[in-house]
VEXDREN-2710 file (C-alpha; in Angstrom, 1 decimal):
% VEXDREN-2710
k/r/px/py/pz
1/MET/-156.8/193.8/-39.4
2/THR/-155.8/190.3/-41.2
3/GLY/-152.2/190.4/-42.1
4/GLY/-151.1/189.4/-45.4
5/ARG/-147.7/188.3/-46.8
6/GLY/-144.6/189.1/-45.1
7/ASP/-146.3/191.0/-42.0
8/ARG/-145.2/190.4/-38.8
9/ALA/-146.9/187.5/-37.0
10/ALA/-148.8/189.1/-33.9
11/PRO/-148.0/186.9/-30.6
12/PRO/-151.2/185.3/-29.5
13/THR/-152.4/186.8/-25.5
14/PRO/-151.8/184.7/-23.4
15/HIS/-154.5/183.7/-20.3
16/GLY/-155.2/186.8/-18.2
17/HIS/-153.2/188.9/-20.3
18/TRP/-155.2/191.9/-21.9
19/GLU/-156.0/192.0/-25.7
20/VAL/-153.9/194.9/-27.5
21/ARG/-155.4/196.5/-30.7
22/PHE/-155.3/199.2/-32.8
23/ALA/-158.5/201.3/-32.4
24/ASP/-157.9/202.6/-36.5
25/ALA/-155.2/202.4/-39.2
26/ALA/-153.5/206.2/-38.2
27/SER/-152.7/205.0/-34.2
28/ALA/-151.1/201.3/-36.3
29/LYS/-149.6/203.4/-38.4
30/GLY/-147.7/205.8/-35.2
31/TRP/-147.1/202.6/-33.7
32/GLU/-145.0/201.1/-36.2
33/SER/-143.1/204.9/-36.0
34/LEU/-142.5/204.1/-32.2
35/ALA/-141.1/200.6/-32.8
36/GLN/-138.4/202.1/-35.8
37/GLN/-137.3/204.9/-33.3
38/ALA/-137.7/203.0/-29.4
39/ARG/-138.0/199.2/-30.1
40/GLU/-137.4/198.3/-26.5
41/ASN/-139.3/201.1/-25.0
42/THR/-142.7/200.6/-27.5
43/TYR/-142.2/196.6/-26.8
44/ARG/-142.4/197.5/-22.9
45/ALA/-145.4/200.1/-24.2
46/ARG/-147.5/196.7/-25.4
47/ILE/-146.1/194.9/-22.2
48/THR/-147.3/197.1/-20.2
49/MET/-150.6/197.8/-21.6
50/ARG/-151.1/193.3/-21.7
51/THR/-150.3/192.5/-17.9
52/THR/-151.4/196.5/-15.5
53/PRO/-153.2/198.5/-18.1
54/ARG/-155.1/199.8/-15.0
55/PRO/-151.5/200.3/-12.7
56/THR/-152.7/200.3/-9.0
57/ILE/-150.0/203.5/-8.9
58/GLU/-149.9/205.3/-11.7
59/THR/-146.7/207.4/-12.9
60/PRO/-145.7/210.3/-14.6
61/ARG/-145.0/208.0/-17.5
62/HIS/-148.3/205.4/-17.3
63/HIS/-151.3/207.5/-15.9
64/ARG/-155.1/207.9/-16.6
65/LEU/-155.5/211.1/-18.9
66/LYS/-157.2/214.2/-17.2
67/GLY/-160.4/216.4/-17.7
68/ALA/-161.8/215.6/-21.6
69/LEU/-159.2/213.2/-21.8
70/ALA/-160.5/210.7/-19.6
71/HIS/-162.6/209.3/-20.9
72/GLY/-163.4/207.7/-24.4
73/THR/-165.2/206.1/-27.0
74/HIS/-165.1/202.7/-28.6
75/ARG/-167.8/201.1/-29.7
76/GLY/-171.0/202.9/-28.3
77/GLN/-169.2/202.2/-25.1
78/THR/-167.0/204.7/-22.9
79/CYS/-164.0/203.9/-21.4
80/GLU/-160.8/205.0/-19.1
81/GLN/-158.5/206.4/-21.2
82/TRP/-154.7/206.0/-20.6
83/GLN/-151.2/207.2/-21.8
84/ILE/-147.9/205.9/-21.8
85/GLU/-144.8/208.0/-22.4
86/VAL/-143.0/205.9/-24.3
87/THR/-140.7/208.1/-25.1
88/GLY/-139.6/212.2/-24.1
89/GLY/-142.5/212.6/-27.1
90/GLY/-143.8/209.5/-28.5
91/ARG/-146.9/208.5/-26.7
92/VAL/-149.3/205.6/-26.8
93/TRP/-153.6/206.7/-25.4
94/TYR/-155.3/203.5/-24.6
95/LEU/-158.7/202.8/-23.7
96/LEU/-159.5/199.9/-21.3
97/ASP/-162.6/198.3/-22.9
98/THR/-163.1/195.9/-19.2
99/ALA/-166.1/194.0/-20.5
100/ASN/-163.9/192.4/-23.7
101/ASP/-160.4/192.7/-21.4
102/THR/-159.1/194.7/-24.2
103/CYS/-156.7/197.9/-24.6
104/TRP/-157.4/199.7/-27.3
105/ILE/-154.9/202.4/-29.1
106/THR/-156.6/205.0/-30.1
107/PHE/-153.2/207.8/-30.6
108/ALA/-149.4/206.6/-30.7
109/ASP/-146.8/208.9/-32.2
110/THR/-143.3/209.3/-31.9
111/GLY/-144.5/213.3/-31.6
112/HIS/-146.3/215.0/-28.5
113/PRO/-150.1/215.0/-28.6
114/ARG/-151.2/218.4/-29.0
115/ALA/-154.4/217.6/-27.1
116/THR/-152.6/217.5/-24.3
117/ASP/-151.0/221.1/-25.1
118/ARG/-152.6/223.8/-22.6
119/ARG/-153.0/227.6/-23.8
END
């Protein structure tokens, strides 16, 4: 997505960091909602995806999704899917594209994702 007049300038990715990109428009819109609700936490989530998208020790706030959600597909490539809990209900899901050192944000929202609710 190319920015236009008045859009926020995205910082360039430093050498050795992962690129962070939106997989679709819905995740970009959700990211903006998260940033408006919890600016500092959303900023930290971005830094985490850039520096340690696959932590050696998972935490309840940053872990790989389980079951059918453990993997996702982006442009025909199957990738690990991870979650960062940005707020009590707000989440970011992203796919790890290890071939391109890119985190593809597939879900971002201020509300808890229904896909993880048990029936």
